[in-house]
Residue, then its C-alpha position, 0 to 999 in steps of 0.5 A: m769903793n768902800l762900802t758900810i753895811n749893816a746889820g743889827p747893832f753891827t756894822f762892817k766897813a767893806r770894799m768892792e774887789w773891781d779888779a778881780a769881779p768888774l761885772t758882777c760890781a757893777a750890778f751890785a752898784k747900780v742897786l745901792p743903797f741895798h736893803s734886804k734881811l740876813i739870814q744865819a747860814r743853815w749849811s755852814c754856821e760861819s756863813a749869812w745869806i741875803p735871800l734874793g728871791d725874784y732879783k737877777l744881778g744881771v751876771g754869770f760866773e766872775n771870779h768865783t770859788s768854791h772855798p771863799a776867804p772870811g769877809d768873803i761876799l759871793f753873790y750867786p748867779g744861779g743854776y746849779s747845786 
């Protein structure tokens, strides 16, 4: 499944990594189309953050990393800081 991400005047193409994170992809696919605000990350200056508020994706850590590659979209299930 390919995605189109619109952020202001910018449009990005993305793909779901079903083989690497099937539970996360399935949970996110259920909420598409997804609309939210995008905030420049305070801690890295190279990331953007989408506040989910009280929304829970309903999956735990899956194929997680502490060193994301450029273009990766990460879902933080909470519980660790």
